[in-house]
Structures are given as structure tokens and as C-alpha cells.
N, C-alpha and C positions, 0 to 999 in steps of 0.2 A: 583774595590773593595774598594778603598779609599772613594769613594762617598757613598758607602753603610755603611761605618763605621761612617761617620760624620752625624751630625744632619742636617735635611733639613729645608729650609725656610718655616715657617707657611703660608706665603703669597702664596706659591705654594701648600702645602699639604692640607690646609683647603678647598680651592676651589675644589680640587680633591675629598675630602671627601663629599663635597656638591653634586657633580655629582653621586658618589656612593650611597649616601643616597636616591637620587631621583630614581635611578634604583632599589635599594633594595625595595622601596615602589612599584615600577612598577611590579617587578617580584613576590613579596610575599604578596602585599596588607597590609603590616605591617609597622609600624614606626620603624626607627632605634632608639631604646631606650633601657635602661638597668635596670632602677630601678623597673619596673614592674616585671621583671624576678627575680631580687634579692628579691623582696617581696615574690614571690612564693618559693624561696629557704628558706626564713624565715618560710613559711608555712610547708615545709618539716621538718625543725628543730622542729617546734611545734608538728607535728605529731610524730616525733621521741621520744619526751619526754612525749607523751601521751595526748596532747591537741587535742580535737575534733575541727578541723578547719571548719567542715561543717556548724557550727552555725554562722559563721561570714560572713556577706553579702559582705564584701569587696573582699573576695576570690572568690565569685561567680562573682563579677563585673569584676575581672581581669582573669577570666576563669582558676582558679587553678585546674589542673587535670594532671594526668600522671606524668612523670619525665622530667627533662631538655632535655633528648634525644628524647622525644616525642613532644617537642615544638620548633617552629621556633626560638623564642627568646632564648631558652636554647642553641640550637646548635650554633646560631650566637655568643652568648657570649663566649661559649667554644672556638670557632674559634678566637674571639678577644684575649682571654688570650694567646692562642698558638701563634698568630701573633705578639703580643707584646713581648713575650718571645724570639721568633726567632729574631726579630729586635734588642732587647736588647743584645742578644748574639753576633750578627754580629757587633754591635757597641762596644762590650766589656764593656757594662754598667751594667752587672749583678754582684752585690756585696752585701753581707749581711750586712745591716747597722741597728744598734739599735737606738732607740730614744736617744737624748742627755740629756734629763732630764725628771723628773716626770711631769713637766708642759706640755711638748710636748705630753706625753701619755694622759693627761687630755684633751688637745686640740683635739687630734686625735679622741678619743672616743666621747667626748662631741660634737664636731663639726660634726662628722659623724652622730651621733644620730639626731641632729637638721636637717642636710641636708636630711637624709633618711625620717624623719617624714614630713618635708616640701614638699619634692618632691612628696611623695605619697598623701599628702593632696591635692595638686594641680593637681594630676593625671599625673605627668611627671617631668622629671629633665631638665637639661640644653639641652640635646640632643632632648628630646621630645618637647621642646618649640622652641629653636632657630633654630634647624636643621630640624625639622619635623612638629611641630605644626604651626608655622608661615607660612612655605611654603605650608602647607595644608589648610591655610586660616581660621584657628580657632581663634576667638577673644580671647579665654581664654589664648592662647599662648602669645599674645601681653601683656595681663594683667600680666601674670606670669613673662615675661621678664622684664617689667618695675619695678615690685616690687623686682625681683631678683637683678637688678642693684642697687636699693636703699638699699637692704639688704647687698650687698657687701660693699657699702660705710659705712654703720653702723658697719659692721663686721671689717672693716679696723680700725675704731676708737676704737673698743673694744680691738683688739689685740695690740694696742699701749699702753694700760694701763699697769702699773708696774707689776700687778699680772701675766701677760702673758709674761713678759720678763724673760726667763730662764737664770740662771747663769751657764755658761759652763766653766768648769775647763780646763785651757790650760795645755797641756802636751808636754814636749820636745820630739821630734821625731828625731831619728838618720837620718842623711842626706841620707844614703844609702838605707833606707827603703822607701823613697819617689819615686813615679813613676807615669807616666801618664797612664791613662786607656788604651791607645793605644800602650803602650810599651811592654806589656806582650805577651808571646807566645800564639797563638790561637789554638794549637792542641786540647786541651780539649774542647774548644768551638766548633770546627768543629765536634768532636765526638758527642757532644750533639746535634748538628744540624742533624746528621745522625739518631740519636735515635728519634728525634722529627719527622723527615720525615717518619720513619717507623711507629711511633704511628699514624701519620696523615693518612697514607695509610690504616692501620688497621681500623681506625675510619671511613673512607670513605667506606670501604668494609662492615663494620657493618651496616652503615646506608643504603647502597644499598641493603644489604641482607634483611633489613626490608621493602624493597619496597617503601621507602619514596623518590621518585625521585627528589623532590625539595630540600631536605636537603643537598646534596653535594654542590649545588649552594649557599645555605645559609651559609654553612661552609666557602666557598671561600670568600663570602662577609665579614664574620667575620674576617678571616685571613687578608684581605686587610685593613679593618677598624683598627684592632689592630696594624698591621705593620706600617701604616701611622701615627697613633696617637703617637706611640713611636718615630718614626723618626722625626716627627715635634714637639715633646714635647708639644702636644696640650692640653692646660688646660684653661678652661674658667675662673677659679678662678684667675690665674696669669694675664689673660688678663684684668680683671677689677681691681684687687688689684694693679697691676703695674700702671694702669691708674690713680688711686686715689693717689698713693704714689710717683710716679716718672714721671707722664705724658707720660709714654710709651704707644703707641697705636698700635704697630705692630700686636699683637695677636688679639686685638679688631677689627682692620681693616680686618684681615684675616677671622675672624668669620663672619663679615658682608658680605664679598665677597662670602663666602661659602653659606650663606643664600640666597643671590641674585641669585646665580647659581642654587641652589637646587630648588628654587621656580619655575623656568622656566620648568625644567624637571617634577616636581611634577604636575604642572598645565596641562601639556600635558597628563600625565597618568590619571588625574582626568577627563579630557575632553573625554578620551577614555573609561570611564566607571568604573574606579577603585575608590571606595568610600573613601573619606577622613575621618580621625578620628577627631571628634569634641567633646570637653568636655564642662563642665559647666563653664560659665563666671561669677562666683560668688565669695563670700567672701572666699571660700576655696582656690581659686586661688590667691587672694590678700594675705591672711595670709601665705599660703603655699610658694608662691614665696619669700616673705620677709624672712621667717624663713630659707628657703633654702639658700638664698643669705648670710645671717649672718653665717649659719652653714658651708658653704664651705670655707669661709675666715678663720674662727676659726680653721677648720680642716686643712687648707692649701692646699686643692685640691677638685675639683669637681668629678663627676663620672668618666669622662675620665682620669682626672689627677691622682686620687688614683689608678686606675686600672694599668696604665703603670708603675707608680712608685713602686707599690707593686710587680709587676713582675720583676722589676729591683733589688729587694731584700731589699727595704726600709720597715722595720717593722712598722714604723710610719703609713704608708699608708695602710698596711695590717689592722691595728687597725681602720683606717678610714672606710675601707670596712666593718669590723665587726660592727662598729657603725651605718653604713648605714642600715644594715639588722636589727639591734635592733630597730632603729628609725622607719623603715617600719612596724615592728611587733607591736610597740606601737600604730601606726596609725590604724592598723587593729583592735586593741582592743577597740579603742574609736570611730571608724568610725560610728557605728550605733547610737551613742548618739549625735554626732555633725553634721552628714551629712544632716539631715532634714532641718536645718536652715542655714547651710553654703553652701550646694551644690544642693540638690534636687529641691529647689525652684528657682534656677537660670536658665536662658536660655542657650541653646547650640547654639551659633551663628556661622553660616558659612558665611563668607564674600562673597563667590561666590553666595550664595542665596540671600543675602541682597542687593548686588549691581549688581548682574548679573555676568556672567563668566568673561568678560573683565573688567567690572567695579571693581570687586573684585581684579583682578590682578593689575589694575592701583592704587587702594587704597593701596594695599600692597607695591607697589614700591614707592608711595609717602611716606609711613611710613619709608621705607629704606632711602629715601632722607633726611627725617627729622632726622633720627638717624645719618646719615653721617654729617649733618650740625651741630648738637649738639656736636658730637665728635670733629669736627674741632674747634668749638668755645671754647670748654672746654680746649683742648690741647693748643690752642693759649693763653687763659687766664692763664693757669697754668704756662707756661714758661715766660709770662710777669711778673707774680707774683714772680717767682724764680729770674729772672733777676733783678727785682727791689730790692729784698732783698740783692742780691750779688753786686749791684752797689756800688762803693766806695763813701763815703760821703765826701763832700768838706767842709772844715772848713775855715772860714775867720778870719784871725788874725789881730786884730786891732793894729795899731802902737801907740807907746807911745810918747806923746809930751813932 
């Protein structure tokens, strides 16, 4: 039980997520992605306030119809939220926490809006690019990933500006009120787990009653995705932000390993007839990736990061999620004006068709090799720079004659 309460090493968790991502594609023919479904949730909100969503072509593009319970992505995301919450309860990580300042609220909403807008402009988020787009051999995912990384670097520079440095008032806390999150009694948590199990059983029964035989499996995938994300504290934002600010590459290496593993399984399923999802390799991907990268750093979390932190009770990340939906709605509103010259005239490039099945696989793994080499060179350069700054200076004292 102690192992369940502790966080797990991302170098183990993320490769497992890579395997699950490939199997999710194999069983459902769908990408493991979340922002498309959150955009549909934004469509439901628009309908609720009286907006006619049928006139927006973007909603037709992402097949907006029915309810979340009628869609594979909807059921999967519901499963993710439940899995995250169960994991957080087991780890005793659930605690309601308010933002520490107005600056943080601004960052959450502003960064979330940028991330939501950028993700949907590029037709995908970090999951739809790193974990599914590249493993499905879509050139657009490589472009998105490159410009997302550049965006995170710029975002890191932006949040270091004085205007983003919030002033937190220190308060004296009585010593007896301090405790570790693992010191409290877990009776309430266990009761919540029983309630969640009952809700889950009812949910499965409801889905089965509706004769959607695939949905229980989809829900299980969602539960596993969510549980592992929270246990591994998997956040693409922290992976790149920590790389730029501290030279830490643990999360980045884990993400790369997950991509490498996911690609193998995805390739096998594609060769067995499951079609890959290929998007436009155009300016929409360039701008979308960059805006997304800047946004997630300002917000402090990517799609996976804000989801598990919000379910742990952090209001800041709940606001990031709200910002994401707002950003996706803004993209829907302007898509018909910008898509003709940003997306529609760009090619949809499938590397397996350009280079052949095994040629595309080889090219993709060469890309992974280049990524690993650049990562190694950067970390080495970073620590050389740090060591050089920290090295003591030797002063030579001249004697007096």
C-alpha cells in the first residue's frame, strides 16, 4: 500500500502510457488526445447560452454531435478524471488550494486561453503530437513539437519578467498545525473510494445498457491513463520548463522513451489496416505549436498537468482548464477566417506514404535519435555553463618591494 501512496518514477510511468496509447489506437482507431473533446464541451456551453454552433465549420471538422457519453473521447476523458481522482485519494494528495495571488489567476486564465487556442489551431495538444501524432507518422506533429519546444523556451523567459513575480505574504503557522500529507487518517479517503467504485459500476452499467460494447473498454483506458498521470506527476510543461531553467531532463527523457515505445505498437496497428490521423503541415501548425508552448508555461501546466492538479484540488489549474475551453471557443470563432490561408492550402503528409512503411519508421527513429542527441548536448552545455559560473576565481596578489 505504501507504494501506491508514493509518486512513481516518470521513467517507468511514461513508457507504460506509451504502450497504452498504442493499444488505445489499436482498439478504438482514435488518438489519445483531450483538447478536441474539450472543444466539444465548449460547443455544449455555446449551445447552452443560445449560440447556433451549426454555422461553424470547425465543429463539423471535429464531428461535434451528441453528448460526451455518446463519444469515445468523452467517455475516455471522464475515465481519466475518475482515475486521477482515485490516484490522488490513494496518495492523500487531495486538498483544496486557492491561488496565492491575482498574478497567478491571470497566468492561469491567460496561459490557459493561449494553450487552448494554440492547440486547436494546430489540431492537437501535447498528447496529440508527442504521443499520438508523431507515432502515427504525421509530419504536422513534428512541426508542432518543434515549435512547442521553442514556445516553452520563450514562455520561460516571459514568466521570469518582474510582472509575473507574485508577492506572497508570509504567515506564521503554529508548529502543531504542520503535517505531512501521509500522516492523516485515511478513513474518509477509503469511504470516498467506495463511493467512486459504486459510481463507476453504475456508469459501466449505464453504458452497457446503451449497447455501446466498446465504451466500457474505453472507460478502462481512461481510468488507467488518469491513474498513471497522477502517480507519475506527468506534465510536459515541467519537462521542458525544468530543462530550460535547471537542466533537469528526467521528464523529457521519459517523454522521449514513451514516444519511442508508442511508435512501435502504433506502426503494427497501422500495418494491420487501422488508418492513421494525418493533419495539415501548414502555418497553422507552426503558429499553433508556438502559441501552445508559450501558453502552457505561462499557465504552469499542459493538458495532462492541469487535469491531474485540478483533481488534486488546486484551483489555479481548474482556472487553466477553464482558460483552455475559452481558448478553443475563440479558435472556433475565427477558424473560418484564418483556415483558408493557414491550413487548407497545406499538405497532409504521411511519412509512411512518402518514404514507404519501413522507410517512414526508420526516418521517425532517426528523428528520435536527433532529439536524444540534442537533449544530451544541451544538458551537457547547461551544466558546463553552471559549473563555470560557480567556479571560484583565483586572485593573484602581487608582492610589494
